C-alpha positions in Angstrom: 112.8 76.9 187.9 111.8 79.5 184.8 113.9 77.2 182.5 112.2 73.8 183.7 109.0 75.6 183.4 109.3 76.6 179.9 110.6 73.3 179.0 107.7 71.7 180.3 105.4 74.1 178.5 107.1 73.8 175.3 106.8 69.8 175.8 103.1 70.1 176.6 102.6 72.4 173.4 104.5 69.8 171.3 102.6 66.9 172.9 99.3 68.5 172.0 100.1 69.2 168.5 101.1 65.6 168.3 98.4 64.1 170.0 96.0 66.1 167.7 98.0 64.9 164.4 98.0 61.4 165.5 94.2 61.1 166.6 93.1 63.5 163.7 95.1 61.1 160.9 93.6 58.1 162.9 89.8 59.4 162.8 89.7 60.5 159.2 91.3 56.6 158.3 88.9 54.7 160.5 86.4 57.0 161.6 85.9 58.6 164.8 83.9 55.8 167.0 86.5 53.0 165.9 89.1 55.0 167.2 89.4 54.9 171.1 91.6 57.5 173.4 93.6 54.3 174.4 94.6 54.0 170.7 95.7 57.5 170.6 97.5 57.3 173.9 99.2 53.8 172.8 100.4 55.3 169.4 102.0 58.1 171.2 103.5 55.9 174.0 101.9 58.0 176.5 99.5 57.1 179.3 95.9 57.9 179.4 96.1 60.3 182.1 98.6 62.4 180.2 96.3 62.5 177.7 92.9 63.5 179.4 95.0 66.1 181.0 95.5 67.7 177.4 91.9 66.8 175.9 89.3 66.4 178.2 87.4 63.9 175.9 87.2 62.8 172.3 84.7 65.1 171.4 87.1 68.3 172.6 90.1 66.5 170.7 87.9 66.3 167.4 86.6 70.2 167.7 90.1 71.4 168.0 91.4 69.0 164.9 88.3 70.0 162.8 88.5 73.7 163.5 92.2 73.9 162.9 92.1 72.1 159.6 89.1 74.5 158.5 91.1 77.3 159.6 93.8 75.9 157.3 91.9 75.3 154.4 90.3 78.8 154.6 93.6 80.9 155.2 95.0 79.1 152.0 92.3 79.9 149.7 92.1 83.5 151.3 95.9 83.9 150.7 95.1 82.9 146.8 92.4 85.0 146.6 94.3 88.2 147.8 96.7 88.2 145.1 94.1 89.4 142.3 92.5 86.4 141.2 89.4 86.5 139.5 86.3 84.5 141.1 86.8 81.6 138.5 90.1 80.8 139.3 89.5 81.1 143.0 86.9 78.5 142.8 89.3 76.6 141.1 91.7 76.8 143.8 89.1 76.0 146.4 88.0 72.9 144.8 91.7 71.7 144.5 92.3 72.4 148.1 89.2 70.9 149.2 88.9 67.6 146.8 92.5 67.0 147.9 92.2 67.4 151.4 88.9 65.1 151.7 89.9 62.5 149.1 91.6 60.2 151.4 89.1 60.3 154.3 86.9 57.5 155.3 82.8 57.9 154.8 82.5 56.9 158.6 84.5 60.0 159.7 81.7 62.2 157.9 78.8 60.1 159.5 80.3 59.8 162.9 81.1 63.7 163.6 77.2 64.5 163.4 76.9 62.3 166.7 78.9 64.9 168.8 76.5 68.0 169.6 79.5 70.3 170.0 80.9 69.5 166.5 77.3 69.8 165.1 76.8 73.3 166.6 80.3 74.6 165.0 79.3 73.3 161.7 76.1 74.8 161.8 78.0 78.3 162.9 80.8 77.7 160.2 77.8 77.2 157.6 76.0 80.5 158.6 79.2 82.4 158.7 80.6 80.8 155.1 77.0 81.6 153.6 77.5 85.4 154.2 80.9 85.2 152.6 79.5 82.6 149.6 77.0 85.3 148.9 79.6 88.2 148.9 81.3 86.0 146.5 78.8 85.1 144.3 77.8 88.9 143.9 81.2 89.6 142.9 81.0 87.0 140.3 78.0 88.7 139.0 79.6 92.3 138.8 83.0 90.5 137.0 80.6 89.0 134.3 80.6 85.2 135.3 77.6 84.5 137.3 74.1 85.6 135.8 72.3 88.1 137.5 69.0 86.4 137.5 69.5 84.0 140.0 68.2 84.5 143.8 71.8 83.3 145.3 69.9 83.4 148.9 67.4 80.6 147.7 70.5 78.9 145.8 72.5 78.7 149.0 69.7 76.9 150.9 69.1 74.6 148.1 72.9 74.0 148.2 73.0 73.3 151.9 70.3 71.0 151.5 72.3 68.6 149.0 74.9 68.5 152.0 72.4 67.2 154.2 71.2 65.0 151.8 74.7 63.4 151.0 75.2 62.4 154.5 71.9 61.6 155.4 71.7 58.9 152.4 75.4 57.9 153.3 76.3 58.7 149.8 79.8 58.5 150.7 79.8 55.0 150.9 78.3 54.5 147.5 80.3 56.7 145.7 83.9 58.1 145.4 84.8 62.0 146.9 85.9 62.6 143.6 82.4 61.7 141.9 80.7 63.8 144.5 82.9 66.6 144.4 82.6 66.8 140.8 78.6 66.7 140.5 78.2 68.0 143.8 80.6 71.3 142.7 80.7 71.7 139.0 77.0 70.7 138.0 75.7 73.7 139.9 78.6 75.8 138.8 77.8 75.6 135.5 74.1 76.5 136.0 74.9 79.9 137.5 77.4 80.8 135.0 77.1 83.4 132.1 78.6 82.0 128.6 81.6 84.0 129.9 81.7 82.0 132.9 81.1 78.7 130.9 83.8 79.2 128.7 86.2 79.7 131.6 84.8 76.5 133.5 85.4 74.6 129.8 89.2 75.9 129.7 90.2 75.4 133.1 88.1 72.3 134.4 89.2 69.8 131.6 
């Protein structure tokens, strides 16, 4: 009986991972609204009942997918940072990780996720947590001589968040490629906060 129970549990864990992988791939390719729970069940050759036994609804599935994706990206960047790299090297790695991960996601995905209250609440919480991390990071950059010391970085973060919101609100993802947005959204402000020492590294590493 214990072996049967364990096998069943292992099956459910494996199935949960497959559902998450399949669903997120579909969401990112077509948009969340365009993908029905029936579509996910059909793609995996399981019943909709089985799907709902594992995930209560699409929002629960989307929440787990987004939070898992964020954890993986964060851990990847933190692992790189823990190896003694300076702030400019860490920024380049963060740029690479995030731009590569976002390049093939359709604009509708970003627009759709804001329609789910639980996701919106999660994103606001993550934004607040990241804000504290980014402030510490910017101050480290000042200490290392790469970032200017005459900038109010609390205000800088508020303005940066406003740009993030404007991208969604103005549906810029439908007009510009992710590479264009990342380049202008990331590198233009970066140049503005850099010292001459920082600008030299930007010119050398972001060619």
